[in-house]
C-alpha positions as CSV (number, residue, x, y, z in Angstrom):
1,M,49.3,1.5,-22.9
2,W,46.4,1.5,-25.2
3,F,44.6,-1.4,-23.1
4,L,44.8,0.8,-20.0
5,A,43.6,3.8,-21.7
6,T,40.8,1.8,-23.3
7,L,39.9,0.4,-19.8
8,C,39.9,3.5,-18.2
9,V,37.7,5.2,-20.8
10,S,35.2,2.2,-20.3
11,C,35.1,2.6,-16.5
12,L,34.5,6.2,-17.1
13,L,31.5,5.4,-19.4
14,M,30.0,2.8,-17.2
15,G,30.2,5.0,-14.1
16,T,28.5,8.0,-16.2
17,Q,25.9,5.4,-17.2
18,A,25.3,3.6,-13.7
19,Q,26.1,6.6,-11.5
20,S,22.8,6.4,-10.0
21,R,23.2,2.5,-9.3
22,A,27.0,1.9,-8.5
23,S,29.8,4.0,-6.7
24,F,33.5,3.4,-6.9
25,R,35.9,4.2,-4.0
26,R,39.7,3.8,-3.6
27,S,41.7,3.4,-0.5
28,N,44.6,2.0,1.3
29,D,44.4,-1.4,3.1
30,R,46.1,-2.3,6.4
31,N,49.2,-3.0,4.8
32,G,49.4,0.2,2.7
33,R,48.4,-1.2,-0.7
34,C,46.0,0.4,-3.0
35,Q,42.5,-1.1,-2.8
36,Y,39.5,-0.3,-5.2
37,S,35.9,-0.8,-3.7
38,F,32.6,-0.9,-6.0
39,T,29.3,-0.4,-4.3
40,V,26.1,-1.7,-6.2
41,D,22.5,-1.5,-4.9
42,S,20.7,-4.7,-4.8
43,P,17.8,-5.2,-7.0
44,T,15.5,-7.2,-4.7
45,E,16.5,-6.3,-1.3
46,A,15.6,-3.0,0.4
47,S,18.2,-3.6,3.2
48,C,21.0,-6.0,4.1
49,P,20.2,-8.6,6.5
50,S,22.4,-8.8,9.7
51,P,25.3,-11.4,9.7
52,G,24.3,-15.0,10.4
53,S,20.5,-14.0,10.3
54,S,17.9,-15.7,8.2
55,P,14.2,-16.3,8.0
56,E,14.6,-19.8,9.2
57,M,16.8,-18.6,12.1
58,D,14.2,-15.9,13.0
59,S,11.3,-18.6,13.0
60,L,13.3,-21.0,15.0
61,K,14.2,-18.1,17.5
62,S,10.3,-17.3,17.8
63,R,9.5,-20.9,18.5
64,L,12.2,-21.3,21.0
65,G,10.9,-18.1,22.8
66,L,7.3,-19.5,22.9
67,L,8.7,-22.5,24.3
68,E,10.7,-20.8,26.9
69,A,7.5,-18.7,28.0
70,L,5.6,-22.1,28.3
71,V,8.3,-23.7,30.3
72,T,8.6,-20.8,32.5
73,R,4.9,-20.6,33.2
74,L,4.7,-24.2,33.9
75,A,7.6,-24.1,36.2
76,G,6.3,-21.2,38.0
77,G,2.9,-23.0,38.7
78,E,4.7,-26.1,40.1
79,A,6.5,-23.9,42.4
80,V,3.3,-22.0,43.4
81,S,1.6,-25.2,43.9
82,E,4.5,-26.8,46.0
83,F,4.7,-23.5,48.0
84,S,1.1,-23.6,48.5
85,Q,1.3,-27.3,49.7
86,S,4.1,-26.7,51.9
87,S,2.3,-23.5,53.4
88,G,-0.8,-25.8,54.2
89,S,1.3,-28.6,55.6
90,Q,3.4,-26.2,57.9
91,S,0.1,-24.7,59.0
92,G,-1.6,-28.1,59.9
93,I,1.7,-29.2,61.8
94,Q,1.3,-25.8,63.7
95,D,-2.3,-26.4,64.4
96,A,-1.7,-29.9,65.8
97,Y,1.5,-28.7,67.9
98,N,-0.6,-25.7,69.5
99,Q,-3.6,-28.3,70.2
100,A,-1.0,-30.8,71.7
101,M,0.6,-27.9,73.9
102,E,-3.0,-27.0,75.2
103,E,-3.6,-30.8,76.0
104,K,-0.3,-30.9,77.9
105,A,-1.1,-27.6,79.9
106,Q,-4.7,-29.2,80.7
107,L,-3.2,-32.4,81.8
108,Q,-0.7,-30.7,83.9
109,R,-3.4,-28.7,85.5
110,E,-5.4,-31.9,86.2
111,K,-2.3,-33.6,87.6
112,Q,-1.7,-30.7,90.0
113,R,-5.3,-30.9,91.2
114,L,-5.0,-34.5,91.7
115,D,-1.7,-34.1,93.6
116,R,-3.4,-31.7,95.8
117,Q,-6.3,-34.1,96.4
118,V,-3.8,-36.8,97.4
119,Q,-2.1,-34.4,99.7
120,D,-5.2,-33.5,101.3
121,L,-6.3,-37.2,101.9
122,Q,-2.8,-38.0,103.4
123,R,-3.1,-35.3,105.7
124,R,-6.5,-36.3,106.7
125,M,-5.4,-39.8,107.2
126,E,-2.5,-38.7,109.4
127,E,-5.0,-36.7,111.5
128,L,-7.4,-39.6,111.8
129,R,-4.5,-41.8,112.8
130,Q,-3.2,-39.4,115.4
131,E,-6.8,-38.8,116.7
132,A,-7.2,-42.6,116.9
133,E,-3.9,-43.0,118.7
134,R,-5.0,-40.3,121.1
135,L,-8.3,-41.9,121.9
136,R,-6.6,-45.2,122.2
137,N,-4.0,-43.9,124.7
138,K,-6.7,-41.7,126.6
139,P,-7.6,-43.6,129.9
140,C,-11.3,-44.5,130.3
141,T,-13.2,-42.6,133.0
142,P,-15.3,-44.9,135.0
143,Q,-19.0,-44.1,135.0
144,P,-21.0,-44.2,138.0
145,P,-23.8,-46.7,137.8
146,P,-27.1,-45.6,136.8
147,R,-29.8,-44.9,139.5
148,G,-33.6,-45.0,139.6
149,L,-33.7,-48.4,138.0
150,I,-36.9,-50.7,138.9
151,N,-36.3,-53.0,141.7
152,D,-36.3,-56.8,140.8
153,N,-38.3,-58.7,143.3
154,G,-36.5,-61.8,142.1
155,F,-33.3,-60.7,143.7
156,R,-33.8,-62.2,147.0
157,P,-31.6,-63.6,149.8
158,G,-30.9,-67.1,149.0
159,S,-31.1,-66.9,145.3
160,E,-28.1,-67.6,143.1
161,M,-27.2,-63.8,142.5
162,A,-27.4,-63.3,146.3
163,I,-25.0,-66.1,146.9
164,E,-22.5,-64.8,144.3
165,R,-22.7,-61.3,146.0
166,Q,-22.0,-63.0,149.4
167,K,-19.1,-64.8,147.8
168,L,-17.6,-61.5,146.6
169,Q,-18.3,-59.8,149.8
170,T,-16.5,-62.6,151.9
171,A,-13.6,-62.6,149.4
172,A,-13.2,-58.8,150.0
173,L,-13.1,-59.3,153.9
174,T,-10.7,-62.3,153.8
175,K,-8.6,-60.3,151.0
176,G,-9.1,-63.7,149.0
177,P,-9.4,-63.8,145.2
178,A,-12.9,-63.4,143.7
179,P,-14.5,-66.4,141.7
180,S,-12.9,-66.4,138.1
181,H,-16.3,-66.6,136.3
182,L,-17.2,-63.3,137.4
183,I,-16.2,-59.9,136.2
184,S,-17.5,-57.6,138.9
185,I,-20.7,-57.0,140.6
186,P,-21.5,-53.3,141.6
187,E,-21.7,-52.5,145.2
188,K,-25.3,-52.2,146.7
189,T,-26.5,-48.5,146.5
190,E,-28.0,-46.9,149.5
191,D,-31.5,-46.8,148.1
192,R,-31.3,-50.3,147.0
193,S,-32.4,-49.4,143.3
194,L,-29.9,-51.5,141.5
195,G,-31.8,-53.5,138.9
196,Y,-31.8,-57.2,137.9
197,Q,-30.8,-56.3,134.2
198,E,-27.6,-54.7,135.3
199,L,-26.6,-57.4,137.4
200,T,-27.0,-59.9,134.6
201,A,-24.9,-57.7,132.3
202,V,-21.9,-57.9,134.5
203,V,-22.3,-61.9,135.1
204,T,-20.7,-64.0,132.4
205,E,-20.8,-67.8,132.0
206,I,-17.1,-68.0,130.7
207,S,-13.8,-67.6,132.2
208,A,-12.8,-63.8,131.9
209,P,-9.2,-63.3,131.2
210,N,-7.3,-60.5,132.8
211,L,-6.4,-57.4,130.7
212,D,-3.0,-58.7,129.5
213,G,-4.3,-62.4,129.1
214,P,-2.9,-65.5,130.9
215,A,0.9,-66.0,131.3
216,D,2.4,-66.9,127.9
217,I,4.8,-69.9,127.7
218,T,8.0,-70.1,125.7
219,G,7.7,-72.4,122.6
220,C,4.7,-74.1,121.5
221,G,1.4,-74.8,123.4
222,D,-2.3,-74.7,123.4
223,L,-4.1,-71.5,122.4
224,V,-5.5,-70.1,125.6
225,W,-6.1,-66.3,124.8
226,V,-6.8,-64.0,121.8
227,G,-6.6,-60.3,122.5
228,E,-8.5,-57.2,121.2
229,P,-8.2,-56.6,117.5
230,E,-5.7,-53.9,116.5
231,I,-6.7,-51.8,113.4
232,H,-3.8,-51.5,110.9
233,R,-5.5,-50.0,107.9
234,K,-8.8,-49.8,106.0
235,A,-9.1,-50.7,102.2
236,D,-9.7,-47.8,99.9
237,S,-12.3,-49.3,97.6
238,I,-14.9,-52.3,97.1
239,A,-11.9,-54.5,96.0
240,G,-10.7,-54.4,99.5
241,K,-13.9,-55.6,101.2
242,Y,-12.1,-59.0,101.8
243,G,-8.5,-60.0,101.1
244,V,-5.4,-61.5,102.7
245,W,-2.3,-59.8,104.3
246,M,0.9,-61.3,105.7
247,Q,4.4,-61.0,106.6
248,D,7.0,-63.8,105.8
249,P,8.3,-65.5,109.0
250,E,11.3,-67.0,107.2
251,A,12.0,-63.8,105.0
252,K,14.7,-63.8,102.3
253,D,16.6,-61.1,100.4
254,P,15.8,-58.7,98.9
255,Y,12.8,-58.3,101.2
256,G,13.2,-58.2,105.0
257,S,11.3,-59.6,107.8
258,E,9.4,-56.4,108.3
259,M,8.0,-56.3,104.9
260,V,4.3,-56.5,104.6
261,W,2.3,-57.8,101.8
262,R,-1.5,-57.6,101.0
263,I,-3.8,-58.9,98.1
264,D,-7.3,-57.4,97.4
265,A,-9.2,-60.4,96.7
266,V,-12.5,-59.0,95.3
267,G,-12.6,-59.3,91.5
268,S,-12.8,-61.9,88.7
269,D,-8.9,-61.9,88.2
270,V,-6.9,-61.3,91.3
271,R,-3.3,-60.8,90.3
272,Q,-1.9,-58.0,92.2
273,L,0.4,-58.4,95.1
274,I,1.3,-55.1,97.0
275,G,4.3,-54.8,99.2
276,Y,4.9,-52.2,102.1
277,E,8.4,-51.7,103.7
278,N,7.0,-52.2,107.1
279,M,3.8,-51.8,109.2
280,D,4.0,-48.1,109.4
281,Q,4.1,-47.9,105.6
282,L,1.1,-50.2,105.5
283,T,-0.9,-48.0,107.9
284,R,0.2,-44.7,105.9
285,G,-0.7,-46.5,102.7
286,F,2.6,-46.1,100.9
287,P,3.6,-49.2,99.0
288,T,7.2,-49.8,97.8
289,K,6.7,-52.9,95.6
290,V,3.8,-54.1,93.3
291,L,4.0,-57.4,91.6
292,L,1.7,-59.0,89.0
293,L,1.1,-62.8,89.7
294,P,1.4,-64.8,86.3
295,E,-1.9,-66.7,87.1
296,G,-4.9,-65.4,89.0
297,M,-5.3,-66.2,92.6
298,E,-8.6,-67.9,94.1
299,S,-10.0,-66.3,97.3
300,T,-8.3,-65.5,100.5
301,G,-6.2,-68.6,101.0
302,A,-2.6,-67.5,100.2
303,T,0.3,-67.3,102.6
304,M,3.8,-66.3,102.5
305,Y,6.8,-68.6,103.6
306,D,10.5,-68.8,103.0
307,G,10.8,-66.2,100.3
308,S,7.6,-67.4,98.4
309,L,4.0,-66.7,97.8
310,Y,1.7,-70.0,98.1
311,Y,-1.7,-69.6,96.7
312,Q,-4.3,-71.7,94.8
313,R,-4.7,-70.9,91.2
314,R,-8.2,-69.6,90.3
315,L,-10.9,-72.4,89.3
316,S,-8.8,-75.3,90.0
317,R,-7.1,-77.4,92.9
318,T,-3.6,-76.5,91.7
319,L,-1.3,-75.0,94.2
320,I,1.4,-72.4,93.1
321,R,4.7,-71.4,94.5
322,Y,5.6,-67.8,93.5
323,D,9.3,-66.9,94.0
324,L,9.6,-63.3,95.0
325,L,13.3,-63.0,94.1
326,S,12.9,-64.3,90.6
327,E,9.2,-63.1,90.2
328,N,8.4,-66.4,88.5
329,I,6.4,-69.6,89.4
330,A,8.9,-72.0,91.1
331,A,6.6,-74.9,91.6
332,R,3.1,-76.1,91.0
333,R,1.0,-79.2,92.0
334,D,-2.5,-80.4,92.1
335,L,-3.8,-81.0,95.9
336,P,-5.1,-84.6,95.5
337,H,-8.9,-84.8,95.5
338,A,-9.4,-81.3,97.1
339,G,-12.7,-79.4,96.4
340,F,-12.5,-76.0,94.7
341,H,-14.5,-73.1,93.6
342,G,-17.4,-73.4,96.1
343,Q,-17.5,-77.2,96.9
344,F,-16.4,-76.9,100.5
345,P,-15.8,-73.2,101.5
346,Y,-15.9,-71.8,104.9
347,S,-19.4,-70.4,106.1
348,W,-18.8,-67.1,104.7
349,G,-18.3,-68.4,101.2
350,G,-15.9,-66.6,99.0
351,Y,-14.6,-69.8,97.4
352,T,-12.5,-70.6,100.4
353,D,-12.1,-74.3,99.6
354,I,-8.4,-74.4,99.9
355,D,-6.7,-72.4,103.0
356,L,-3.0,-72.5,103.0
357,A,-1.4,-71.8,106.5
358,V,2.1,-71.5,108.1
359,D,3.1,-72.2,111.7
360,E,6.1,-73.3,113.5
361,N,6.1,-76.7,112.0
362,G,6.0,-75.2,108.3
363,L,3.4,-75.2,105.5
364,W,-0.1,-76.6,105.7
365,A,-3.2,-77.1,103.4
366,I,-6.6,-77.0,105.0
367,Y,-9.3,-78.2,102.6
368,S,-11.9,-81.2,102.2
369,T,-12.8,-83.9,99.8
370,N,-15.6,-86.0,98.5
371,K,-14.3,-88.9,100.2
372,A,-14.2,-87.0,103.7
373,K,-17.8,-85.9,103.0
374,G,-17.0,-82.2,103.7
375,A,-15.0,-82.8,106.9
376,I,-11.8,-80.7,107.4
377,V,-8.6,-82.5,105.9
378,I,-5.3,-81.1,106.9
379,S,-2.2,-82.0,104.8
380,Q,1.5,-80.8,105.6
381,L,3.3,-79.7,102.3
382,D,6.9,-79.7,101.3
383,P,7.5,-76.0,100.7
384,H,9.8,-76.5,97.7
385,S,8.0,-79.1,95.7
386,L,4.3,-78.8,97.3
387,E,4.3,-82.5,97.6
388,V,2.1,-83.9,100.5
389,K,4.0,-85.1,103.3
390,G,1.2,-86.2,105.6
391,T,-2.8,-85.9,105.9
392,W,-5.0,-85.9,108.8
393,E,-8.8,-86.0,108.7
394,T,-10.9,-84.3,111.4
395,K,-14.5,-84.7,112.4
396,I,-15.7,-81.1,112.0
397,R,-17.4,-80.0,108.7
398,K,-15.5,-77.3,106.8
399,T,-18.8,-75.3,105.8
400,T,-19.7,-75.0,109.5
401,V,-16.9,-72.9,110.7
402,A,-16.0,-69.3,109.9
403,N,-12.3,-69.7,109.5
404,T,-9.2,-71.7,110.6
405,F,-5.5,-71.4,111.3
406,M,-2.6,-73.5,112.4
407,I,-0.4,-73.1,115.5
408,C,2.2,-75.5,116.7
409,G,0.6,-78.4,114.5
410,K,-2.8,-77.8,115.8
411,L,-5.7,-76.7,113.7
412,Y,-8.2,-74.0,115.4
413,T,-11.4,-73.4,114.1
414,I,-13.5,-70.0,114.7
415,A,-17.2,-70.5,115.1
416,S,-18.7,-67.2,113.4
417,Y,-17.6,-64.5,111.1
418,T,-20.2,-62.1,111.8
419,S,-20.9,-62.3,115.5
420,P,-18.9,-59.5,117.2
421,N,-18.3,-61.7,120.3
422,T,-17.6,-65.3,119.1
423,T,-15.3,-68.2,120.1
424,V,-12.5,-70.3,118.7
425,N,-14.4,-73.4,119.2
426,Y,-12.4,-76.6,118.1
427,M,-8.8,-77.8,118.1
428,Y,-7.3,-80.8,116.5
429,D,-3.6,-81.8,117.2
430,T,-1.9,-83.6,114.4
431,A,0.7,-84.8,116.8
432,T,-2.0,-87.1,118.5
433,S,-4.7,-87.2,115.8
434,Q,-7.1,-86.1,118.4
435,G,-9.7,-83.3,118.4
436,K,-11.9,-81.7,121.0
437,A,-14.1,-78.5,121.7
438,I,-12.6,-75.6,123.2
439,S,-14.0,-71.9,123.9
440,V,-11.4,-69.1,123.6
441,P,-13.3,-65.7,123.1
442,F,-12.7,-64.1,119.7
443,K,-13.9,-60.8,118.4
444,N,-15.1,-59.8,114.9
445,R,-15.3,-55.9,115.5
446,Y,-16.6,-55.2,111.9
447,R,-18.7,-58.4,111.8
448,Y,-17.3,-59.8,108.3
449,N,-14.1,-61.6,108.9
450,S,-12.9,-63.3,105.8
451,M,-9.4,-64.2,106.6
452,V,-7.5,-65.4,109.6
453,D,-3.8,-66.8,109.6
454,Y,-1.1,-67.0,112.3
455,N,2.4,-65.7,112.0
456,P,4.8,-67.8,114.2
457,V,7.5,-65.1,114.4
458,H,5.2,-62.1,115.7
459,R,2.9,-64.5,117.6
460,K,-0.1,-62.8,116.1
461,L,-3.2,-63.7,114.1
462,Y,-3.7,-61.5,111.0
463,A,-7.4,-61.0,109.8
464,W,-9.2,-59.0,107.3
465,D,-12.6,-57.8,108.7
466,N,-15.0,-56.1,106.5
467,Y,-12.5,-53.7,104.8
468,Y,-10.2,-53.6,107.9
469,I,-6.8,-55.0,108.2
470,V,-6.5,-56.0,111.8
471,S,-4.1,-58.4,114.2
472,Y,-4.7,-60.2,117.5
473,K,-2.1,-61.0,120.1
474,V,-2.4,-64.6,121.1
475,R,-1.2,-66.5,124.2
476,L,0.0,-70.1,124.3
477,G,-0.3,-72.2,127.4
478,K,-2.1,-75.3,128.7
479,Q,-5.9,-75.9,128.0
480,E,-7.6,-76.9,131.2
C-alpha cells in the first residue's frame, strides 16, 4: 500500500514539474482493459516524420523523378522523330503515286490518239483498196486516134509498112487470122493524116500473146507466158524496199496452205518472219504470227517448203532449215564452195549470192563458185538434211541476170530488174543438161525487182518490186 501511494505521489509531482513537457492519458483498449498513455515532446524534432519516410528516401524519390522526366522527354522526342519520318515517307509515297497516275493517264491519252491514227490509216487503206478494185474492174474506153499529125513521106506503096497493111486488109476480106507479130494497125483516116510514129508504136517485133495468154497445159512444160503483175501490198517503211514473200506449197499443221509469210530484208540483222492467215489479211496488213529467227538471214533468197523456212545465214555459205512447228533450227549445212556476201550476186546486188527455190521437183539452190568462174550453178537439195543430191553448171554468168526461178526442173533467168518491159531470156533444163536463149515478156512495173520465186501449187511467180508485193500468173506449154 505504501508503495502504491508513494508511486502516485511521485507521478503527481513529476506531472506538476513537467506539465509543460508531458501529458498523461488513460483509456480502454479494444479488449476493454485499462491503458495508460504518456505523451512527451521531442527535444530535437519540430514535427514527426511520416511513417516509412526518411531523408534518404526523399533524395531517392527526387532522383527517380528527375530520371523519369528525362526518360519521358527522350521517349517523346523519338516518337516525334519517328512520326516526322513516317509523315515524310508517306508524303513522298503519295507524291510518287500521284505522278505515276498522271503518267498513266498521259500514256492512255497517247494510246487513244495512236489508236485513232491506226483506225484512220486502216480506213484510208480500205478506201484505196476499193478504189483500186473499182478502177481495175472499170472497162477502158477506147480513145480515137489523134488527128492532125504530120504526114510521113516514107510511108509509100511498096514499103514494108504498106505491105503489112495490105496483109491486114487481105486477112479482113478473107476473114483469116492476122499476122501474129502485129498487135494492130489503125485504119486509114479520110484526111490521110496518120503519122509514121503512131504506126511504129503499134508494130512490135516479138510475138504478142492474147489477153489471157496461150493455152495452158496440165503438168509440167516450158514457160511460154507471164501475165501482168498483180499488186497485193506495199511495204510500210524503208525496211520493205526489198524483201521476200512466199506460201508453202507443202504446208503442214499448224499453218495451212493459205498462210502467207514475208520478210523485210533491209537491215543489218534480218530475223523477223511475219505470217498472215491468207492473202486478204496480207493486203489489209493484219499479221497473225510473228517469229524471230534464231540466226540472221542474208538477202532475199529464202523460200518455204514442207513446213520449214530455208534461208542462208548472214555472212556465210551456211544453209539453215527452220522448222515452223518447233520454232527451232532443224538442220544446217554449208553449201560447198558457194560464193557469199557479194562474190556472185544478181545484177541488182543485195548480197544475193545464194538463191533458194522450190518447184514441182523439190528444193533447189542457185549460186556460183570460183571454179565455175561466176557462171550459175544449180544444186538440188535434200529438204530434210540439206545435203546436195545433184549439181549442174550453166554457161550464163550470175552477175549478168537480174533474178532466177525454177519451174519443173528448169532454170529461168530474167534480163533486167529495172526495165519496165524486159524478158525471161534464158532457160536451162536439168533433165537434159542443155540451155538455150528464150524471150518471154516480163514487166517490172515499179522498176526495182529484187526477188522472183515460183509457187508450183498456185502456179504463180511471187515478186518484190520496189516496196510492192506482187504476183504474176504463168502459162506452161511448149517452146517454139
